[in-house]
Each structure stands twice: as C-alpha cells, then as structure tokens.
C-alpha positions as CSV (number, residue, x, y, z in Angstrom):
1,M,8.1,21.6,-0.4
2,L,7.2,18.4,-2.4
3,F,7.8,20.6,-5.7
4,E,11.4,21.4,-4.1
5,V,12.2,17.8,-3.5
6,E,11.0,17.0,-7.2
7,D,13.1,20.1,-8.8
8,N,15.8,19.5,-7.1
9,A,16.3,15.6,-7.7
10,I,17.1,16.3,-11.2
11,N,20.2,18.6,-10.2
12,Y,21.4,18.8,-6.5
13,E,21.7,15.9,-3.9
14,V,22.4,18.6,-1.3
15,A,19.0,20.1,-2.0
16,V,17.4,17.0,-2.2
17,A,18.5,16.1,1.4
18,F,17.8,19.2,2.6
19,H,14.3,19.5,1.0
20,A,13.5,15.8,1.6
21,H,14.1,16.4,5.7
22,K,12.1,19.4,5.7
23,L,9.0,17.8,4.3
24,K,9.9,14.4,6.3
25,S,9.5,16.5,9.6
26,S,6.1,18.6,8.5
27,A,4.7,15.1,7.1
28,R,5.3,13.2,10.4
29,A,4.2,16.0,12.3
30,V,0.4,15.8,10.5
31,G,0.4,11.9,10.6
32,A,1.8,11.6,6.7
33,Y,3.9,8.4,7.5
34,E,4.0,7.1,4.1
35,L,5.6,10.4,2.8
36,A,8.0,11.0,5.6
37,D,8.8,7.5,5.1
38,L,9.8,8.4,1.7
39,C,11.3,11.6,2.3
40,E,13.5,10.0,4.9
41,I,15.1,7.4,2.4
42,L,15.5,10.6,-0.3
43,E,17.2,12.6,2.6
44,T,19.6,9.6,3.0
45,A,20.0,9.0,-0.7
46,G,20.7,12.9,-1.5
47,K,23.6,12.3,1.3
48,A,25.0,9.5,0.0
49,G,24.7,10.9,-3.8
50,E,22.5,7.7,-4.9
51,W,20.9,9.0,-7.7
52,D,19.4,5.7,-8.8
53,E,17.4,5.3,-5.3
54,I,16.5,9.1,-5.8
55,D,15.2,8.9,-8.9
56,L,13.1,5.4,-7.9
57,F,11.7,7.2,-4.7
58,S,11.3,10.8,-5.9
59,A,8.6,9.1,-8.5
60,Q,6.9,7.7,-5.5
61,M,6.2,10.8,-3.7
62,R,3.2,12.3,-6.0
63,P,1.4,9.0,-6.0
64,A,1.7,9.5,-2.2
65,Q,0.6,12.9,-1.9
66,V,-2.6,12.0,-4.4
67,R,-3.6,9.5,-1.5
68,I,-2.8,12.0,1.0
69,L,-4.9,14.4,-0.4
70,N,-7.7,11.9,-0.8
71,S,-7.6,11.0,2.8
72,V,-8.2,14.4,3.7
73,N,-10.9,14.9,1.4
74,R,-12.8,12.2,2.9
75,L,-12.7,13.7,6.4
C-alpha cells in the first residue's frame, strides 16, 4: 500500500486519500503509529487537494517504513 500512496501522490488527490486511509488502518492495527499518523495527514490533505502537504508528508513515509522494518527485524 505504501507504493500506491507514493505513486498516486503524483497524480490524484482522491486516490491519495483512499490509499492513505487503507494504510492508516493497517498501520494502526499493527502498532505502527508514526506511519498511521502520516497517513492520516495525507488522507486529509488528499481530500483537500493540499499538494504542498501531500508532497511534504509523502516524502516522510519511506523513512518511517524503514524505521518500522528495522524495529521488526530486531524482534
């Protein structure tokens, strides 16, 4: 889902909101709250067509994913 959010950030704010919402739910379910919070911001920005926020916060998703994967790998 992360790739869908990144790919759609280039083109369609509705798709950004949709995919960010899906990923937000999944992230919260597994305790990845940092990623879920970013998704919530992206969902809101997508619905509002706020491209500056979409660009800013979508760029933060990949580093958040890396931190999550590093945490999981330490388990």
